[in-house]
ZASEGU-771730 format. One line per field, with one value per atom (N, C-alpha, C): residue number from 1; x, y, z. Coordinates in steps of 0.1 Angstrom, whole numbers, m for minus. Layout:
N
zagu <- NUM / ...
px <- X / ...
py <- Y / ...
pz <- Z / ...
This chain:
235
zagu <- 1 / 1 / 1 / 2 / 2 / 2 / 3 / 3 / 3 / 4 / 4 / 4 / 5 / 5 / 5 / 6 / 6 / 6 / 7 / 7 / 7 / 8 / 8 / 8 / 9 / 9 / 9 / 10 / 10 / 10 / 11 / 11 / 11 / 12 / 12 / 12 / 13 / 13 / 13 / 14 / 14 / 14 / 15 / 15 / 15 / 16 / 16 / 16 / 17 / 17 / 17 / 18 / 18 / 18 / 19 / 19 / 19 / 20 / 20 / 20 / 21 / 21 / 21 / 22 / 22 / 22 / 23 / 23 / 23 / 24 / 24 / 24 / 25 / 25 / 25 / 26 / 26 / 26 / 27 / 27 / 27 / 28 / 28 / 28 / 29 / 29 / 29 / 30 / 30 / 30 / 31 / 31 / 31 / 32 / 32 / 32 / 33 / 33 / 33 / 34 / 34 / 34 / 35 / 35 / 35 / 36 / 36 / 36 / 37 / 37 / 37 / 38 / 38 / 38 / 39 / 39 / 39 / 40 / 40 / 40 / 41 / 41 / 41 / 42 / 42 / 42 / 43 / 43 / 43 / 44 / 44 / 44 / 45 / 45 / 45 / 46 / 46 / 46 / 47 / 47 / 47 / 48 / 48 / 48 / 49 / 49 / 49 / 50 / 50 / 50 / 51 / 51 / 51 / 52 / 52 / 52 / 53 / 53 / 53 / 54 / 54 / 54 / 55 / 55 / 55 / 56 / 56 / 56 / 57 / 57 / 57 / 58 / 58 / 58 / 59 / 59 / 59 / 60 / 60 / 60 / 61 / 61 / 61 / 62 / 62 / 62 / 63 / 63 / 63 / 64 / 64 / 64 / 65 / 65 / 65 / 66 / 66 / 66 / 67 / 67 / 67 / 68 / 68 / 68 / 69 / 69 / 69 / 70 / 70 / 70 / 71 / 71 / 71 / 72 / 72 / 72 / 73 / 73 / 73 / 74 / 74 / 74 / 75 / 75 / 75 / 76 / 76 / 76 / 77 / 77 / 77 / 78 / 78 / 78 / 79 / 79 / 79 / 80 / 80 / 80 / 81 / 81 / 81 / 82 / 82 / 82 / 83 / 83 / 83 / 84 / 84 / 84 / 85 / 85 / 85 / 86 / 86 / 86 / 87 / 87 / 87 / 88 / 88 / 88 / 89 / 89 / 89 / 90 / 90 / 90 / 91 / 91 / 91 / 92 / 92 / 92 / 93 / 93 / 93 / 94 / 94 / 94 / 95 / 95 / 95 / 96 / 96 / 96 / 97 / 97 / 97 / 98 / 98 / 98 / 99 / 99 / 99 / 100 / 100 / 100 / 101 / 101 / 101 / 102 / 102 / 102 / 103 / 103 / 103 / 104 / 104 / 104 / 105 / 105 / 105 / 106 / 106 / 106 / 107 / 107 / 107 / 108 / 108 / 108 / 109 / 109 / 109 / 110 / 110 / 110 / 111 / 111 / 111 / 112 / 112 / 112 / 113 / 113 / 113 / 114 / 114 / 114 / 115 / 115 / 115 / 116 / 116 / 116 / 117 / 117 / 117 / 118 / 118 / 118 / 119 / 119 / 119 / 120 / 120 / 120 / 121 / 121 / 121 / 122 / 122 / 122 / 123 / 123 / 123 / 124 / 124 / 124 / 125 / 125 / 125 / 126 / 126 / 126 / 127 / 127 / 127 / 128 / 128 / 128 / 129 / 129 / 129 / 130 / 130 / 130 / 131 / 131 / 131 / 132 / 132 / 132 / 133 / 133 / 133 / 134 / 134 / 134 / 135 / 135 / 135 / 136 / 136 / 136 / 137 / 137 / 137 / 138 / 138 / 138 / 139 / 139 / 139 / 140 / 140 / 140 / 141 / 141 / 141 / 142 / 142 / 142 / 143 / 143 / 143 / 144 / 144 / 144 / 145 / 145 / 145 / 146 / 146 / 146 / 147 / 147 / 147 / 148 / 148 / 148 / 149 / 149 / 149 / 150 / 150 / 150 / 151 / 151 / 151 / 152 / 152 / 152 / 153 / 153 / 153 / 154 / 154 / 154 / 155 / 155 / 155 / 156 / 156 / 156 / 157 / 157 / 157 / 158 / 158 / 158 / 159 / 159 / 159 / 160 / 160 / 160 / 161 / 161 / 161 / 162 / 162 / 162 / 163 / 163 / 163 / 164 / 164 / 164 / 165 / 165 / 165 / 166 / 166 / 166 / 167 / 167 / 167 / 168 / 168 / 168 / 169 / 169 / 169 / 170 / 170 / 170 / 171 / 171 / 171 / 172 / 172 / 172 / 173 / 173 / 173 / 174 / 174 / 174 / 175 / 175 / 175 / 176 / 176 / 176 / 177 / 177 / 177 / 178 / 178 / 178 / 179 / 179 / 179 / 180 / 180 / 180 / 181 / 181 / 181 / 182 / 182 / 182 / 183 / 183 / 183 / 184 / 184 / 184 / 185 / 185 / 185 / 186 / 186 / 186 / 187 / 187 / 187 / 188 / 188 / 188 / 189 / 189 / 189 / 190 / 190 / 190 / 191 / 191 / 191 / 192 / 192 / 192 / 193 / 193 / 193 / 194 / 194 / 194 / 195 / 195 / 195 / 196 / 196 / 196 / 197 / 197 / 197 / 198 / 198 / 198 / 199 / 199 / 199 / 200 / 200 / 200 / 201 / 201 / 201 / 202 / 202 / 202 / 203 / 203 / 203 / 204 / 204 / 204 / 205 / 205 / 205 / 206 / 206 / 206 / 207 / 207 / 207 / 208 / 208 / 208 / 209 / 209 / 209 / 210 / 210 / 210 / 211 / 211 / 211 / 212 / 212 / 212 / 213 / 213 / 213 / 214 / 214 / 214 / 215 / 215 / 215 / 216 / 216 / 216 / 217 / 217 / 217 / 218 / 218 / 218 / 219 / 219 / 219 / 220 / 220 / 220 / 221 / 221 / 221 / 222 / 222 / 222 / 223 / 223 / 223 / 224 / 224 / 224 / 225 / 225 / 225 / 226 / 226 / 226 / 227 / 227 / 227 / 228 / 228 / 228 / 229 / 229 / 229 / 230 / 230 / 230 / 231 / 231 / 231 / 232 / 232 / 232 / 233 / 233 / 233 / 234 / 234 / 234 / 235 / 235 / 235
px <- 73 / 75 / 65 / 52 / 42 / 45 / 50 / 53 / 65 / 74 / 86 / 81 / 71 / 66 / 58 / 51 / 43 / 53 / 63 / 73 / 80 / 84 / 90 / 81 / 68 / 58 / 57 / 56 / 54 / 67 / 79 / 91 / 91 / 86 / 86 / 76 / 64 / 54 / 59 / 66 / 72 / 82 / 91 / 101 / 95 / 84 / 78 / 71 / 65 / 59 / 69 / 81 / 91 / 96 / 97 / 101 / 90 / 77 / 67 / 67 / 70 / 72 / 83 / 95 / 106 / 104 / 97 / 94 / 84 / 75 / 65 / 73 / 82 / 89 / 98 / 104 / 113 / 105 / 93 / 85 / 80 / 76 / 72 / 84 / 95 / 107 / 111 / 110 / 114 / 103 / 90 / 80 / 82 / 86 / 89 / 101 / 111 / 123 / 120 / 112 / 108 / 100 / 91 / 84 / 93 / 103 / 112 / 120 / 125 / 133 / 124 / 111 / 103 / 100 / 98 / 94 / 106 / 118 / 129 / 138 / 142 / 151 / 144 / 132 / 124 / 121 / 118 / 116 / 129 / 140 / 153 / 156 / 155 / 158 / 148 / 136 / 126 / 130 / 134 / 138 / 150 / 159 / 172 / 168 / 159 / 155 / 149 / 141 / 135 / 146 / 155 / 166 / 174 / 177 / 185 / 177 / 164 / 155 / 155 / 155 / 156 / 169 / 180 / 193 / 193 / 188 / 188 / 180 / 169 / 160 / 168 / 176 / 183 / 195 / 200 / 211 / 207 / 216 / 229 / 228 / 215 / 214 / 217 / 215 / 217 / 227 / 239 / 250 / 251 / 249 / 250 / 238 / 227 / 215 / 217 / 223 / 226 / 236 / 246 / 255 / 249 / 239 / 232 / 223 / 217 / 209 / 218 / 230 / 239 / 244 / 247 / 251 / 240 / 227 / 216 / 215 / 217 / 216 / 227 / 239 / 250 / 246 / 240 / 236 / 225 / 216 / 205 / 211 / 221 / 227 / 234 / 241 / 248 / 238 / 227 / 217 / 210 / 208 / 203 / 212 / 225 / 235 / 235 / 234 / 233 / 221 / 209 / 197 / 198 / 204 / 206 / 215 / 226 / 236 / 229 / 221 / 214 / 204 / 197 / 187 / 194 / 206 / 213 / 218 / 223 / 228 / 216 / 204 / 193 / 188 / 191 / 186 / 196 / 208 / 218 / 213 / 215 / 210 / 220 / 233 / 242 / 248 / 242 / 247 / 261 / 265 / 277 / 289 / 286 / 296 / 308 / 307 / 319 / 326 / 322 / 329 / 325 / 332 / 328 / 316 / 308 / 297 / 301 / 311 / 316 / 321 / 328 / 333 / 322 / 312 / 301 / 293 / 291 / 284 / 293 / 306 / 314 / 314 / 314 / 314 / 301 / 290 / 277 / 277 / 282 / 282 / 291 / 303 / 312 / 305 / 298 / 291 / 281 / 274 / 264 / 270 / 282 / 289 / 293 / 297 / 302 / 291 / 279 / 268 / 259 / 262 / 254 / 264 / 258 / 265 / 262 / 256 / 252 / 264 / 267 / 277 / 273 / 281 / 278 / 288 / 283 / 292 / 287 / 296 / 291 / 301 / 295 / 303 / 298 / 307 / 304 / 311 / 303 / 308 / 302 / 309 / 303 / 314 / 315 / 325 / 321 / 308 / 303 / 300 / 301 / 298 / 283 / 279 / 265 / 260 / 249 / 244 / 242 / 244 / 244 / 231 / 219 / 206 / 204 / 209 / 208 / 217 / 228 / 237 / 230 / 224 / 217 / 206 / 197 / 186 / 190 / 200 / 205 / 210 / 218 / 224 / 212 / 202 / 191 / 183 / 181 / 174 / 182 / 195 / 203 / 203 / 204 / 204 / 191 / 180 / 167 / 166 / 171 / 171 / 179 / 191 / 200 / 193 / 187 / 180 / 169 / 162 / 151 / 157 / 168 / 175 / 179 / 184 / 189 / 177 / 167 / 156 / 145 / 143 / 131 / 134 / 145 / 147 / 150 / 158 / 164 / 174 / 180 / 189 / 203 / 211 / 225 / 234 / 228 / 237 / 229 / 237 / 231 / 241 / 236 / 245 / 240 / 250 / 247 / 255 / 248 / 255 / 250 / 259 / 256 / 264 / 257 / 263 / 257 / 263 / 258 / 256 / 244 / 242 / 236 / 241 / 236 / 222 / 213 / 200 / 201 / 194 / 195 / 188 / 178 / 171 / 179 / 184 / 193 / 187 / 195 / 191 / 186 / 183 / 179 / 191 / 190 / 201 / 205 / 217 / 221 / 214 / 215 / 207 / 217 / 214 / 220 / 212 / 218 / 210 / 216 / 207 / 211 / 203 / 209 / 203 / 207 / 197 / 200 / 192 / 200 / 193 / 197 / 187 / 190 / 184 / 189 / 184 / 175 / 168 / 160 / 147 / 138 / 125 / 115 / 117 / 108 / 95 / 85 / 72 / 63 / 50 / 40 / 39 / 44 / 43 / 29 / 20 / 6 / 0 / 6 / 1 / 9 / 20 / 28 / 33 / 25 / 29 / 35 / 33 / 38 / 47 / 48 / 56 / 71 / 79 / 93 / 100 / 94 / 99 / 98 / 90 / 90 / 84 / 74 / 68 / 78 / 86 / 96 / 106 / 110 / 119 / 113 / 101 / 94 / 93 / 89 / 88 / 101 / 112 / 125 / 128 / 126 / 129 / 120 / 107 / 98 / 100 / 104 / 106 / 117 / 126 / 138 / 137 / 124 / 122 / 126 / 129 / 134 / 122 / 126 / 116 / 123 / 114 / 118 / 109 / 115 / 108 / 112 / 102 / 104 / 100 / 109 / 106 / 108 / 97 / 98 / 86 / 87 / 76 / 80 / 71 / 74 / 84 / 95 / 105 / 114 / 114 / 122 / 131 / 134 / 143 / 136 / 144 / 139 / 149 / 144 / 153 / 147 / 155 / 152 / 159 / 152 / 159 / 155 / 165 / 162 / 169 / 162 / 169 / 166 / 176 / 175 / 180 / 173 / 178 / 189 / 200 / 211 / 210 / 200 / 197 / 209 / 213 / 224 / 237 / 237 / 250 / 251 / 262 / 263 / 264 / 256 / 256 / 270
py <- m67 / m53 / m46 / m51 / m45 / m48 / m60 / m63 / m54 / m51 / m43 / m29 / m24 / m11 / m9 / m20 / m20 / m20 / m28 / m28 / m15 / m9 / 5 / 15 / 14 / 24 / 21 / 9 / 5 / 10 / 8 / 13 / 28 / 35 / 50 / 55 / 48 / 52 / 49 / 38 / 35 / 45 / 49 / 59 / 73 / 77 / 89 / 89 / 77 / 76 / 77 / 71 / 72 / 86 / 94 / 108 / 116 / 113 / 120 / 117 / 105 / 101 / 109 / 109 / 116 / 131 / 137 / 151 / 154 / 145 / 147 / 146 / 136 / 135 / 147 / 152 / 164 / 176 / 178 / 189 / 188 / 176 / 174 / 176 / 171 / 173 / 188 / 195 / 210 / 217 / 213 / 219 / 216 / 204 / 200 / 208 / 209 / 216 / 231 / 237 / 251 / 252 / 243 / 243 / 242 / 233 / 231 / 243 / 250 / 262 / 272 / 274 / 283 / 280 / 267 / 263 / 264 / 258 / 256 / 269 / 273 / 284 / 297 / 299 / 310 / 311 / 300 / 300 / 304 / 299 / 302 / 317 / 322 / 336 / 346 / 341 / 349 / 349 / 337 / 336 / 344 / 344 / 352 / 367 / 372 / 386 / 390 / 381 / 383 / 384 / 375 / 375 / 388 / 392 / 405 / 417 / 417 / 427 / 428 / 416 / 415 / 420 / 417 / 422 / 437 / 443 / 458 / 464 / 458 / 464 / 463 / 452 / 451 / 460 / 466 / 475 / 488 / 495 / 490 / 485 / 484 / 481 / 466 / 457 / 443 / 436 / 439 / 434 / 419 / 412 / 398 / 392 / 397 / 392 / 394 / 405 / 408 / 398 / 394 / 384 / 371 / 367 / 355 / 355 / 367 / 369 / 367 / 373 / 373 / 359 / 351 / 338 / 329 / 332 / 325 / 328 / 341 / 345 / 339 / 337 / 330 / 316 / 309 / 295 / 294 / 303 / 303 / 305 / 314 / 317 / 305 / 298 / 285 / 275 / 273 / 264 / 268 / 280 / 285 / 282 / 284 / 281 / 266 / 258 / 243 / 240 / 245 / 243 / 247 / 259 / 264 / 256 / 251 / 242 / 229 / 224 / 211 / 214 / 225 / 228 / 230 / 236 / 238 / 225 / 216 / 203 / 195 / 196 / 189 / 195 / 207 / 214 / 213 / 208 / 207 / 197 / 201 / 193 / 181 / 182 / 171 / 169 / 161 / 159 / 153 / 145 / 138 / 148 / 158 / 169 / 163 / 153 / 147 / 137 / 135 / 125 / 111 / 101 / 87 / 85 / 75 / 73 / 70 / 62 / 58 / 71 / 80 / 92 / 101 / 103 / 111 / 107 / 93 / 88 / 90 / 88 / 90 / 104 / 114 / 128 / 132 / 126 / 129 / 124 / 112 / 107 / 115 / 119 / 128 / 141 / 147 / 160 / 157 / 146 / 143 / 141 / 135 / 133 / 146 / 155 / 168 / 177 / 176 / 185 / 178 / 166 / 159 / 153 / 148 / 141 / 126 / 122 / 108 / 99 / 89 / 79 / 73 / 74 / 69 / 59 / 47 / 36 / 32 / 30 / 27 / 17 / 9 / 0 / 2 / 3 / 5 / m7 / m16 / m28 / m28 / m21 / m20 / m24 / m38 / m42 / m40 / m37 / m35 / m20 / m16 / m2 / 0 / 12 / 15 / 25 / 22 / 32 / 46 / 57 / 70 / 74 / 70 / 74 / 67 / 55 / 48 / 54 / 59 / 66 / 78 / 86 / 98 / 95 / 85 / 81 / 76 / 67 / 62 / 72 / 82 / 93 / 101 / 105 / 113 / 106 / 93 / 86 / 85 / 83 / 83 / 96 / 107 / 120 / 123 / 119 / 121 / 113 / 100 / 92 / 98 / 103 / 109 / 121 / 129 / 141 / 138 / 127 / 122 / 118 / 111 / 106 / 118 / 128 / 140 / 148 / 150 / 159 / 152 / 139 / 133 / 121 / 114 / 101 / 102 / 112 / 112 / 101 / 96 / 85 / 89 / 80 / 82 / 74 / 65 / 57 / 54 / 54 / 50 / 42 / 31 / 22 / 22 / 24 / 25 / 14 / 7 / m4 / m3 / m1 / m2 / m14 / m22 / m34 / m38 / m46 / m52 / m67 / m72 / m86 / m93 / m106 / m114 / m119 / m119 / m126 / m141 / m147 / m162 / m169 / m162 / m168 / m166 / m177 / m175 / m167 / m159 / m151 / m137 / m135 / m121 / m112 / m99 / m90 / m89 / m85 / m83 / m71 / m69 / m58 / m48 / m36 / m26 / m25 / m27 / m27 / m16 / m9 / 1 / 0 / m1 / m2 / 10 / 17 / 27 / 24 / 21 / 16 / 26 / 31 / 39 / 33 / 38 / 33 / 43 / 51 / 62 / 58 / 68 / 65 / 59 / 58 / 52 / 59 / 53 / 59 / 49 / 52 / 43 / 45 / 36 / 38 / 39 / 34 / 34 / 48 / 56 / 69 / 80 / 75 / 84 / 78 / 78 / 72 / 82 / 95 / 104 / 115 / 116 / 126 / 122 / 132 / 130 / 128 / 132 / 129 / 115 / 106 / 92 / 90 / 98 / 96 / 99 / 109 / 112 / 101 / 95 / 83 / 72 / 69 / 57 / 60 / 72 / 75 / 74 / 78 / 77 / 62 / 54 / 39 / 33 / 35 / 29 / 33 / 46 / 51 / 44 / 37 / 30 / 15 / 11 / m4 / m9 / 0 / m5 / m6 / m9 / m11 / m5 / 0 / 5 / 0 / m4 / m9 / m1 / 2 / 10 / 1 / m3 / m11 / m3 / 0 / 8 / 7 / 10 / 11 / 20 / 26 / 35 / 28 / 34 / 29 / 19 / 16 / 5 / 9 / 22 / 27 / 26 / 27 / 27 / 21 / 13 / 7 / 10 / 16 / 19 / 9 / 1 / m9 / m6 / m4 / 0 / m10 / m15 / m23 / m18 / m18 / m15 / m26 / m30 / m40 / m33 / m40 / m34 / m40 / m35 / m40 / m38 / m48 / m46 / m49 / m52 / m55 / m71 / m76 / m91 / m96 / m105 / m110 / m116
pz <- m458 / m457 / m448 / m449 / m441 / m426 / m423 / m409 / m404 / m413 / m409 / m406 / m415 / m413 / m400 / m397 / m384 / m372 / m373 / m362 / m361 / m372 / m371 / m365 / m369 / m363 / m348 / m344 / m330 / m322 / m328 / m321 / m320 / m330 / m330 / m319 / m319 / m309 / m295 / m293 / m280 / m276 / m285 / m283 / m279 / m287 / m284 / m270 / m267 / m253 / m242 / m244 / m234 / m232 / m244 / m243 / m235 / m237 / m230 / m215 / m211 / m197 / m191 / m199 / m194 / m192 / m202 / m201 / m190 / m188 / m176 / m163 / m162 / m150 / m147 / m158 / m157 / m152 / m158 / m154 / m139 / m135 / m121 / m112 / m116 / m107 / m106 / m117 / m116 / m107 / m109 / m100 / m86 / m83 / m69 / m63 / m71 / m67 / m64 / m73 / m71 / m58 / m56 / m43 / m31 / m32 / m21 / m18 / m29 / m28 / m21 / m25 / m18 / m4 / m1 / 13 / 22 / 18 / 27 / 27 / 15 / 14 / 18 / 13 / 17 / 32 / 38 / 52 / 60 / 55 / 62 / 61 / 49 / 47 / 55 / 56 / 63 / 78 / 83 / 97 / 100 / 90 / 92 / 93 / 84 / 85 / 98 / 104 / 117 / 128 / 127 / 137 / 136 / 124 / 122 / 127 / 125 / 130 / 146 / 152 / 166 / 171 / 164 / 168 / 167 / 157 / 156 / 167 / 171 / 182 / 195 / 197 / 210 / 211 / 200 / 201 / 207 / 215 / 220 / 234 / 240 / 254 / 258 / 249 / 252 / 242 / 245 / 235 / 235 / 247 / 247 / 239 / 241 / 233 / 218 / 214 / 200 / 195 / 203 / 198 / 195 / 204 / 202 / 189 / 186 / 174 / 162 / 162 / 151 / 148 / 159 / 157 / 151 / 156 / 149 / 135 / 131 / 117 / 109 / 115 / 108 / 105 / 114 / 112 / 102 / 102 / 92 / 78 / 77 / 64 / 59 / 67 / 63 / 59 / 66 / 62 / 48 / 46 / 33 / 22 / 24 / 14 / 10 / 20 / 18 / 10 / 13 / 6 / m9 / m11 / m24 / m32 / m26 / m33 / m38 / m29 / m33 / m44 / m44 / m54 / m68 / m68 / m80 / m85 / m76 / m81 / m88 / m82 / m87 / m101 / m103 / m116 / m127 / m125 / m135 / m146 / m159 / m170 / m171 / m168 / m169 / m155 / m147 / m133 / m132 / m143 / m143 / m146 / m154 / m157 / m163 / m172 / m179 / m170 / m158 / m150 / m153 / m149 / m150 / m140 / m143 / m134 / m120 / m118 / m105 / m98 / m105 / m98 / m94 / m103 / m100 / m88 / m87 / m75 / m63 / m64 / m52 / m48 / m57 / m54 / m47 / m52 / m46 / m32 / m29 / m16 / m7 / m12 / m4 / 0 / m10 / m7 / 5 / 4 / 14 / 27 / 28 / 41 / 46 / 38 / 42 / 49 / 44 / 48 / 59 / 62 / 73 / 83 / 94 / 104 / 103 / 92 / 91 / 86 / 93 / 89 / 76 / 65 / 52 / 47 / 43 / 38 / 24 / 15 / 1 / m5 / m15 / m23 / m38 / m47 / m61 / m68 / m74 / m81 / m95 / m104 / m118 / m128 / m130 / m140 / m154 / m157 / m170 / m173 / m186 / m189 / m187 / m182 / m180 / m190 / m198 / m207 / m201 / m209 / m203 / m197 / m203 / m198 / m184 / m183 / m170 / m159 / m164 / m154 / m148 / m157 / m152 / m143 / m147 / m139 / m126 / m125 / m113 / m104 / m110 / m102 / m96 / m104 / m99 / m88 / m89 / m79 / m66 / m67 / m55 / m49 / m57 / m52 / m44 / m49 / m43 / m30 / m31 / m19 / m7 / m11 / 0 / 5 / m3 / 1 / 11 / 8 / 18 / 31 / 30 / 42 / 51 / 45 / 52 / 58 / 51 / 55 / 64 / 61 / 68 / 77 / 75 / 81 / 96 / 100 / 114 / 115 / 105 / 105 / 110 / 115 / 119 / 110 / 102 / 93 / 80 / 69 / 56 / 48 / 42 / 34 / 20 / 11 / m4 / m11 / m20 / m28 / m42 / m52 / m66 / m72 / m80 / m86 / m98 / m106 / m118 / m115 / m117 / m114 / m126 / m128 / m139 / m136 / m145 / m143 / m141 / m132 / m131 / m142 / m148 / m160 / m172 / m179 / m190 / m201 / m208 / m219 / m215 / m203 / m199 / m196 / m198 / m197 / m182 / m179 / m165 / m160 / m147 / m140 / m133 / m134 / m126 / m113 / m101 / m89 / m80 / m73 / m63 / m50 / m39 / m26 / m18 / m11 / m2 / 11 / 21 / 34 / 45 / 53 / 64 / 77 / 88 / 101 / 108 / 100 / 105 / 110 / 111 / 118 / 109 / 96 / 87 / 86 / 78 / 77 / 71 / 71 / 65 / 50 / 42 / 27 / 22 / 28 / 23 / 25 / 34 / 36 / 29 / 22 / 15 / 3 / m8 / m20 / m30 / m28 / m38 / m32 / m18 / m12 / m12 / m7 / m6 / m19 / m31 / m44 / m48 / m41 / m45 / m58 / m62 / m75 / m86 / m85 / m95 / m96 / m85 / m85 / m92 / m90 / m96 / m111 / m115 / m129 / m137 / m131 / m137 / m139 / m129 / m131 / m141 / m141 / m150 / m165 / m167 / m180 / m187 / m180 / m186 / m183 / m181 / m179 / m166 / m156 / m143 / m133 / m121 / m110 / m97 / m89 / m76 / m65 / m54 / m42 / m30 / m22 / m10 / 2 / 10 / 22 / 34 / 41 / 53 / 61 / 74 / 83 / 95 / 102 / 113 / 123 / 125 / 135 / 130 / 117 / 111 / 100 / 99 / 88 / 74 / 64 / 50 / 41 / 32 / 21 / 8 / m1 / m14 / m23 / m31 / m40 / m54 / m63 / m77 / m86 / m96 / m106 / m120 / m129 / m143 / m152 / m162 / m171 / m180 / m181 / m190 / m204 / m211 / m225 / m234 / m241 / m251 / m244 / m231 / m225 / m223 / m227 / m226 / m212 / m208 / m194 / m191
């Protein structure tokens, strides 16, 4: 009985610890999103205001110049709407919105293709059910990875692959794997361990027993590789 009590206490402590990690990751993510909204959306709206002021000063003597200012303002407004839409998507408490995991991932990729000129190819091979918490974590990590590709990579192509793989070591649970590879400019990972939302991605993976690897170097693109053990799922 004493052994069972100790085991129950250890399980409860582990569960509370995982909740603390999740809460911390959520807080950090919301802080980062708020900062991005301020930096990106605020910058775009400020630039739009300046363009409109220039247009007002140019009236009525320079109509052609005014037309150029108004076109610039229109482009800035479209970019601001895109930034705002992405921020709202990242703040949603239920990113799957009642959809199946496969459909939610497909919709996320479709949205990415619509707002970028990046060629996007993906494969989803999930013959086994995925626990809900892993679905949300994998969705958020992919969302962040695609946001990084769009904003920082300069890539023209990205490949995405989600699959369930059986462990080669008998008795171990199967793995949910996700690869996001782009052909962009890459960066030095030793000089950027926490930026681009990387820390939040790592914390999401680790909090659920997963791992994340970042393979990149300047001029060589970037590969994000994520694995989650599917505990309780029969290999």
